[in-house]
VOPAGU-2260 file (C-alpha; in pm, 1 decimal, decimal comma):
REM VOPAGU-2260
SITE   aa  ch    i         X         Y         Z
SITE  MET   A    0    5889,8   -2903,7    2866,7
SITE  ALA   A    1    6174,2   -3148,1    2905,7
SITE  SER   A    2    6163,3   -3513,1    2816,9
SITE  ASN   A    3    6410,8   -3773,9    2941,1
SITE  GLY   A    4    6628,0   -3498,4    3084,2
SITE  ALA   A    5    6680,2   -3316,3    2753,6
SITE  GLU   A    6    6531,5   -2979,6    2666,0
SITE  GLN   A    7    6285,9   -2998,4    2375,1
SITE  THR   A    8    6291,7   -2774,0    2071,4
SITE  GLN   A    9    5965,7   -2608,6    1971,3
SITE  SER   A   10    5908,2   -2859,5    1691,1
SITE  GLU   A   11    5973,8   -3152,1    1927,3
SITE  TYR   A   12    5739,1   -2994,3    2181,4
SITE  ILE   A   13    5457,8   -2966,0    1923,9
SITE  VAL   A   14    5510,1   -3320,0    1793,4
SITE  HIS   A   15    5512,4   -3454,5    2149,8
SITE  HIS   A   16    5182,5   -3288,7    2236,6
SITE  LEU   A   17    5019,1   -3413,6    1916,7
SITE  SER   A   18    5132,8   -3775,3    1965,2
SITE  ASN   A   19    4912,3   -4043,2    2117,5
SITE  LEU   A   20    5010,5   -4305,9    2370,9
SITE  THR   A   21    5004,4   -4600,5    2130,1
SITE  TYR   A   22    5003,2   -4968,8    2222,9
SITE  GLY   A   23    5045,4   -5240,7    1964,6
SITE  LYS   A   24    5260,1   -5507,0    1805,3
SITE  HIS   A   25    5619,2   -5417,0    1723,4
SITE  PRO   A   26    5781,5   -5540,2    1399,4
SITE  ASP   A   27    5980,5   -5796,0    1603,3
SITE  GLY   A   28    5654,6   -5956,6    1720,0
SITE  SER   A   29    5654,2   -5819,1    2075,3
SITE  TRP   A   30    5370,4   -5609,6    2216,5
SITE  GLY   A   31    5419,2   -5280,2    2395,6
SITE  PHE   A   32    5396,8   -4903,1    2384,2
SITE  ALA   A   33    5544,7   -4703,9    2097,6
SITE  HIS   A   34    5827,7   -4463,8    2185,3
SITE  GLY   A   35    5787,7   -4238,2    1884,6
SITE  GLY   A   36    5591,5   -4168,9    1571,2
SITE  GLU   A   37    5787,5   -4420,1    1361,2
SITE  GLU   A   38    5721,6   -4704,6    1604,7
SITE  ALA   A   39    5354,1   -4612,0    1623,4
SITE  ALA   A   40    5326,0   -4608,7    1243,1
SITE  ALA   A   41    5501,7   -4946,1    1219,1
SITE  MET   A   42    5239,3   -5102,9    1445,8
SITE  GLY   A   43    4978,3   -5049,4    1175,3
SITE  PHE   A   44    4612,5   -5137,5    1216,6
SITE  ASN   A   45    4663,1   -5344,4    1532,9
SITE  ALA   A   46    4768,7   -5039,3    1733,8
SITE  ILE   A   47    4536,7   -4869,9    1981,8
SITE  HIS   A   48    4553,4   -4515,0    2115,2
SITE  VAL   A   49    4535,2   -4590,1    2485,2
SITE  ASP   A   50    4503,9   -4227,7    2596,5
SITE  SER   A   51    4211,5   -4154,7    2362,1
SITE  MET   A   52    4030,7   -4470,8    2472,3
SITE  PHE   A   53    4094,0   -4401,3    2840,6
SITE  TRP   A   54    3973,5   -4041,2    2836,9
SITE  SER   A   55    3672,4   -4107,5    2613,8
SITE  LEU   A   56    3554,0   -4396,3    2833,2
SITE  LEU   A   57    3622,2   -4199,4    3150,8
SITE  LEU   A   58    3417,9   -3904,3    3022,0
SITE  GLY   A   59    3141,7   -4144,1    2921,1
SITE  VAL   A   60    3133,4   -4276,1    3277,5
SITE  VAL   A   61    3126,7   -3918,3    3409,7
SITE  PHE   A   62    2832,3   -3840,5    3181,3
SITE  CYS   A   63    2639,6   -4146,2    3306,4
SITE  TRP   A   64    2719,7   -4068,2    3669,9
SITE  ILE   A   65    2609,8   -3703,8    3644,8
SITE  PHE   A   66    2279,0   -3780,5    3478,5
SITE  ARG   A   67    2211,8   -4079,3    3703,4
SITE  SER   A   68    2270,6   -3857,7    4006,4
SITE  ALA   A   69    2029,8   -3602,1    3862,5
SITE  ALA   A   70    1765,6   -3868,8    3802,6
SITE  LYS   A   71    1797,0   -3993,4    4161,4
SITE  LYS   A   72    1763,9   -3638,8    4300,6
SITE  ALA   A   73    1468,2   -3539,4    4083,9
SITE  GLN   A   74    1160,8   -3445,3    4285,7
SITE  ALA   A   75     834,9   -3254,5    4253,9
SITE  GLY   A   76     954,8   -2954,9    4457,2
SITE  VAL   A   77    1173,9   -2663,3    4353,8
SITE  PRO   A   78    1480,6   -2807,4    4175,6
SITE  SER   A   79    1835,2   -2717,2    4272,8
SITE  LEU   A   80    2074,0   -2533,9    4040,3
SITE  PHE   A   81    2227,3   -2867,8    3941,6
SITE  LEU   A   82    1891,1   -3019,4    3849,9
SITE  ASN   A   83    1794,1   -2701,0    3666,2
SITE  MET   A   84    2103,2   -2728,6    3449,7
SITE  ILE   A   85    2040,4   -3095,0    3371,0
SITE  GLU   A   86    1672,9   -3031,6    3293,7
SITE  THR   A   87    1768,2   -2742,6    3065,7
SITE  VAL   A   88    2003,0   -2964,5    2866,5
SITE  ILE   A   89    1744,5   -3243,1    2841,3
SITE  GLU   A   90    1469,4   -3003,7    2737,2
SITE  PHE   A   91    1696,2   -2841,8    2478,4
SITE  VAL   A   92    1787,6   -3177,3    2323,1
SITE  ASP   A   93    1426,7   -3298,7    2337,7
SITE  ASN   A   94    1299,0   -2987,8    2156,7
SITE  THR   A   95    1571,8   -3023,8    1894,0
SITE  VAL   A   96    1470,2   -3384,0    1829,6
SITE  LYS   A   97    1102,6   -3288,5    1803,9
SITE  ASP   A   98    1184,1   -3018,6    1548,9
SITE  MET   A   99    1411,6   -3230,6    1329,7
SITE  PHE   A  100    1310,5   -3594,8    1362,0
SITE  HIS   A  101     992,1   -3678,3    1175,4
SITE  GLY   A  102     963,0   -4049,0    1253,0
SITE  HIS   A  103     863,3   -4239,5    1565,2
SITE  ASN   A  104    1155,2   -4392,5    1750,2
SITE  PRO   A  105    1207,6   -4375,0    2129,9
SITE  LEU   A  106    1582,8   -4429,3    2084,8
SITE  ILE   A  107    1654,5   -4101,6    1905,2
SITE  ALA   A  108    1616,1   -3857,2    2195,5
SITE  PRO   A  109    1837,6   -4056,8    2439,6
SITE  LEU   A  110    2089,1   -4110,4    2160,1
SITE  ALA   A  111    2094,4   -3738,3    2078,7
SITE  LEU   A  112    2142,6   -3651,9    2446,2
SITE  THR   A  113    2428,7   -3901,6    2477,9
SITE  VAL   A  114    2597,9   -3775,5    2161,9
SITE  PHE   A  115    2566,1   -3410,0    2260,4
SITE  VAL   A  116    2689,3   -3437,8    2619,4
SITE  TRP   A  117    2957,9   -3698,7    2551,2
SITE  VAL   A  118    3107,5   -3505,6    2258,9
SITE  PHE   A  119    3080,6   -3183,0    2462,1
SITE  PHE   A  120    3276,2   -3339,4    2749,8
SITE  MET   A  121    3543,4   -3468,8    2512,1
SITE  ASN   A  122    3571,7   -3128,4    2346,7
SITE  LEU   A  123    3579,6   -2954,3    2683,4
SITE  MET   A  124    3907,5   -3126,1    2769,9
SITE  ASP   A  125    4068,1   -2890,7    2517,5
SITE  LEU   A  126    4035,5   -2612,7    2776,6
SITE  VAL   A  127    4269,8   -2790,3    3020,0
SITE  PRO   A  128    4615,4   -2621,8    2996,1
SITE  VAL   A  129    4815,4   -2817,3    2741,1
SITE  ASP   A  130    5113,6   -2892,9    2969,1
SITE  TRP   A  131    4944,1   -3001,1    3290,0
SITE  ILE   A  132    4846,4   -3361,2    3224,5
SITE  PRO   A  133    5119,5   -3449,1    2968,8
SITE  HIS   A  134    5381,7   -3318,4    3213,8
SITE  ALA   A  135    5227,0   -3517,1    3501,0
SITE  ALA   A  136    5228,7   -3826,4    3277,6
SITE  LEU   A  137    5599,9   -3774,2    3199,8
SITE  LEU   A  138    5675,6   -3759,9    3571,7
SITE  MET   A  139    5507,4   -4099,9    3603,5
SITE  GLY   A  140    5707,2   -4243,5    3315,4
SITE  VAL   A  141    5437,4   -4216,4    3047,8
SITE  ASP   A  142    5583,9   -4065,2    2732,1
SITE  TYR   A  143    5265,5   -3934,0    2566,8
SITE  MET   A  144    4922,6   -3831,3    2690,2
SITE  LYS   A  145    4664,2   -3662,1    2468,6
SITE  ILE   A  146    4356,2   -3580,5    2670,8
SITE  VAL   A  147    4116,5   -3452,9    2401,4
SITE  PRO   A  148    3961,6   -3764,6    2243,8
SITE  SER   A  149    3779,0   -3570,6    1972,1
SITE  THR   A  150    4115,6   -3457,0    1828,2
SITE  ASP   A  151    4187,6   -3822,8    1749,1
SITE  PRO   A  152    4039,2   -3920,9    1409,0
SITE  ASN   A  153    3985,7   -4274,6    1539,0
SITE  ILE   A  154    3746,1   -4149,9    1806,0
SITE  ALA   A  155    3565,5   -3898,2    1584,5
SITE  LEU   A  156    3524,7   -4143,4    1296,6
SITE  GLY   A  157    3435,2   -4422,1    1539,7
SITE  LEU   A  158    3140,3   -4217,0    1665,5
SITE  ALA   A  159    3044,5   -4137,7    1306,0
SITE  VAL   A  160    3058,8   -4506,1    1205,8
SITE  GLY   A  161    2827,1   -4588,0    1497,0
SITE  VAL   A  162    2574,6   -4336,5    1362,1
SITE  PHE   A  163    2624,0   -4477,6    1010,5
SITE  ILE   A  164    2544,6   -4831,2    1128,5
SITE  LEU   A  165    2222,4   -4703,0    1285,9
SITE  MET   A  166    2138,9   -4523,7     959,5
SITE  LEU   A  167    2174,1   -4848,7     763,3
SITE  TYR   A  168    1985,9   -5049,6    1024,4
SITE  TYR   A  169    1684,1   -4820,4    1040,3
SITE  GLY   A  170    1695,2   -4751,2     666,5
SITE  ILE   A  171    1657,2   -5122,2     594,7
SITE  LYS   A  172    1416,4   -5184,5     882,4
SITE  VAL   A  173    1179,4   -4897,2     799,2
SITE  LYS   A  174    1201,9   -4885,5     419,0
SITE  LYS   A  175    1269,5   -5253,6     345,6
SITE  VAL   A  176    1270,4   -5287,6     -36,7
SITE  GLY   A  177    1234,6   -4910,0     -56,0
SITE  PHE   A  178    1592,6   -4878,8      71,9
SITE  ILE   A  179    1720,9   -5063,5    -237,8
SITE  LYS   A  180    1493,2   -4855,9    -461,0
SITE  GLU   A  181    1631,8   -4539,5    -304,0
SITE  LEU   A  182    1985,5   -4643,5    -401,0
SITE  THR   A  183    1906,6   -4764,0    -754,9
SITE  LEU   A  184    1618,6   -4554,4    -888,2
SITE  HIS   A  185    1730,2   -4203,3    -786,8
SITE  PRO   A  186    1815,8   -3942,7    -902,0
SITE  PHE   A  187    1763,3   -4074,8   -1257,1
SITE  ALA   A  188    1442,5   -4276,7   -1287,2
SITE  PRO   A  189    1506,1   -4565,2   -1531,4
SITE  PRO   A  190    1244,3   -4607,1   -1806,7
SITE  THR   A  191     988,9   -4882,9   -1751,6
SITE  LYS   A  192     878,1   -4937,4   -2112,8
SITE  GLY   A  193     980,8   -4886,6   -2472,1
SITE  ILE   A  194    1325,2   -4880,3   -2627,2
SITE  GLY   A  195    1454,2   -4689,1   -2325,6
SITE  LEU   A  196    1461,3   -5016,5   -2132,2
SITE  ILE   A  197    1795,7   -5082,9   -2299,5
SITE  PHE   A  198    1950,5   -4801,2   -2095,5
SITE  ALA   A  199    1775,7   -4890,7   -1768,9
SITE  PRO   A  200    2063,4   -5108,3   -1635,6
SITE  VAL   A  201    2311,3   -4829,0   -1707,8
SITE  LEU   A  202    2100,5   -4575,4   -1520,1
SITE  ILE   A  203    2060,3   -4813,5   -1227,9
SITE  VAL   A  204    2438,9   -4856,9   -1204,9
SITE  VAL   A  205    2491,2   -4479,9   -1226,5
SITE  ASN   A  206    2229,4   -4421,7    -955,1
SITE  LEU   A  207    2385,2   -4686,9    -732,0
SITE  PHE   A  208    2730,1   -4531,5    -769,2
SITE  MET   A  209    2610,8   -4177,9    -697,0
SITE  GLU   A  210    2389,8   -4273,7    -403,8
SITE  THR   A  211    2659,7   -4496,7    -251,6
SITE  VAL   A  212    2912,1   -4212,6    -267,2
SITE  GLY   A  213    2659,7   -3979,6    -104,5
SITE  LEU   A  214    2577,6   -4240,2     161,0
SITE  LEU   A  215    2941,9   -4301,7     250,5
SITE  ALA   A  216    3013,9   -3928,3     256,2
SITE  LYS   A  217    2780,7   -3882,2     554,2
SITE  PRO   A  218    2988,4   -4061,0     821,0
SITE  PHE   A  219    3314,2   -3921,3     682,1
SITE  SER   A  220    3183,8   -3565,0     686,0
SITE  LEU   A  221    3033,7   -3617,1    1031,9
SITE  GLY   A  222    3356,8   -3746,8    1185,0
SITE  LEU   A  223    3608,0   -3533,7     996,5
SITE  ARG   A  224    3419,3   -3211,8    1071,1
SITE  LEU   A  225    3447,1   -3277,7    1444,6
SITE  PHE   A  226    3808,5   -3393,2    1424,0
SITE  GLY   A  227    3922,6   -3106,1    1200,5
SITE  ASN   A  228    3774,5   -2827,8    1410,0
SITE  MET   A  229    3892,1   -2966,6    1742,8
SITE  TYR   A  230    4239,4   -3055,9    1611,6
SITE  ALA   A  231    4283,0   -2701,5    1481,0
SITE  GLY   A  232    4177,8   -2560,1    1817,7
SITE  GLU   A  233    4424,0   -2785,2    2000,8
SITE  MET   A  234    4701,9   -2685,9    1761,8
SITE  ILE   A  235    4641,4   -2317,4    1834,4
SITE  PHE   A  236    4663,2   -2379,9    2209,6
SITE  ILE   A  237    4994,3   -2562,9    2160,8
SITE  LEU   A  238    5138,1   -2292,6    1934,3
SITE  ILE   A  239    5046,2   -2023,8    2185,5
SITE  ALA   A  240    5205,1   -2230,7    2463,3
SITE  THR   A  241    5539,3   -2227,0    2278,3
SITE  MET   A  242    5551,1   -1850,4    2342,2
SITE  TYR   A  243    5612,6   -1915,8    2712,9
SITE  SER   A  244    5970,2   -2016,2    2634,2
SITE  GLY   A  245    6041,7   -1672,0    2483,5
SITE  GLY   A  246    6081,3   -1485,9    2810,8
SITE  LEU   A  247    5858,8   -1276,0    3034,8
SITE  LEU   A  248    5725,6   -1044,7    2760,6
SITE  TRP   A  249    5633,2   -1319,9    2515,6
SITE  GLY   A  250    5504,7   -1532,6    2801,5
SITE  GLY   A  251    5268,0   -1253,3    2907,2
SITE  ILE   A  252    5146,0   -1207,9    2550,8
SITE  GLY   A  253    5098,8   -1583,5    2521,7
SITE  GLY   A  254    4899,8   -1596,2    2843,8
SITE  THR   A  255    4669,3   -1319,5    2721,0
SITE  LEU   A  256    4623,7   -1489,5    2384,1
SITE  GLN   A  257    4556,9   -1824,5    2547,0
SITE  LEU   A  258    4291,9   -1676,7    2776,0
SITE  GLY   A  259    4122,0   -1506,3    2482,5
SITE  TRP   A  260    4132,8   -1820,1    2268,9
SITE  ALA   A  261    4000,2   -2031,1    2557,5
SITE  ILE   A  262    3701,3   -1798,5    2601,7
SITE  PHE   A  263    3628,5   -1811,1    2228,1
SITE  HIS   A  264    3690,2   -2186,6    2220,8
SITE  ILE   A  265    3404,6   -2242,2    2466,7
SITE  LEU   A  266    3175,8   -2150,7    2177,2
SITE  VAL   A  267    3359,8   -2387,1    1942,0
SITE  VAL   A  268    3343,4   -2672,1    2194,1
SITE  THR   A  269    2967,5   -2633,4    2235,7
SITE  LEU   A  270    2896,4   -2566,0    1869,4
SITE  GLN   A  271    3081,4   -2875,8    1748,0
SITE  ALA   A  272    2891,8   -3096,5    1994,0
SITE  PHE   A  273    2564,8   -2938,5    1881,0
SITE  ILE   A  274    2647,2   -2985,5    1510,1
SITE  PHE   A  275    2738,0   -3350,4    1566,0
SITE  MET   A  276    2409,1   -3405,3    1748,1
SITE  VAL   A  277    2202,9   -3221,6    1483,8
SITE  LEU   A  278    2357,2   -3414,7    1195,3
SITE  THR   A  279    2300,7   -3740,3    1382,1
SITE  ILE   A  280    1931,6   -3654,0    1419,0
SITE  VAL   A  281    1902,2   -3540,9    1056,0
SITE  TYR   A  282    2069,2   -3852,3     915,7
SITE  LEU   A  283    1853,9   -4083,0    1126,4
SITE  SER   A  284    1544,5   -3885,2    1028,4
SITE  MET   A  285    1635,8   -3938,7     663,1
SITE  ALA   A  286    1671,5   -4310,4     733,2
SITE  HIS   A  287    1313,4   -4314,2     865,7
SITE  ASP   A  288    1160,0   -4115,8     576,0
SITE  THR   A  289     948,4   -4342,6     359,1
SITE  HIS   A  290     814,3   -4101,3      97,2
């Protein structure tokens, strides 16, 4: 693909497709879009990935519209194929929640459904040919356009942080003082009498350190697992696409490889959405456990 009238090398092509449309504050104090990786890095924490935000919000709206349409069309008679598909997804998520969540909270099932479908839609964008939308964006004067939000660590970790906040909220709400006990009295139970009381503060500090590390590892593992798998899949699509510049023979081989990887990637797309949903349910179930 060409940019600004100049033919790109393969490395420039890969870097271009892995770069986000970034908006933020330039070092000179002005606000605007970055025109390269160095400018984007210089913007620091104040920068926002406009393409990731746009596509994630758009897919969220699509999710709401589809399920709202299904709810409006629901009736007692024989359902259409569309309603059958929606009911199958809802029933699947509902059964998963019943099997894994051991508390009583009406928010969990809708949250699990939202997480599963929203992440699935974001992952599904990886099946759109890698050149179509970025090339269309270049024709409209937009330098960068990544369309797979889950390949952006900000989006993946943002979803994970949302789940983490719910974990803390319900952990404190359900367990109350038990939440503090869980962090300070496990896995090493401090002695409650005798000379061992001298070492009790040390054990409490050790427990707090270990449990805090384990607690913080949950959102990081949740977000990075999604990001890592989807980023690797996107990278493979881009690497295969570079074969199209090698002539008819390599282009044909690339097309065959891309079709095969796309078919296999359907499983990855669905599996990663399912894993994110399952871990969300498991973590929130742990936050509700009071034993």
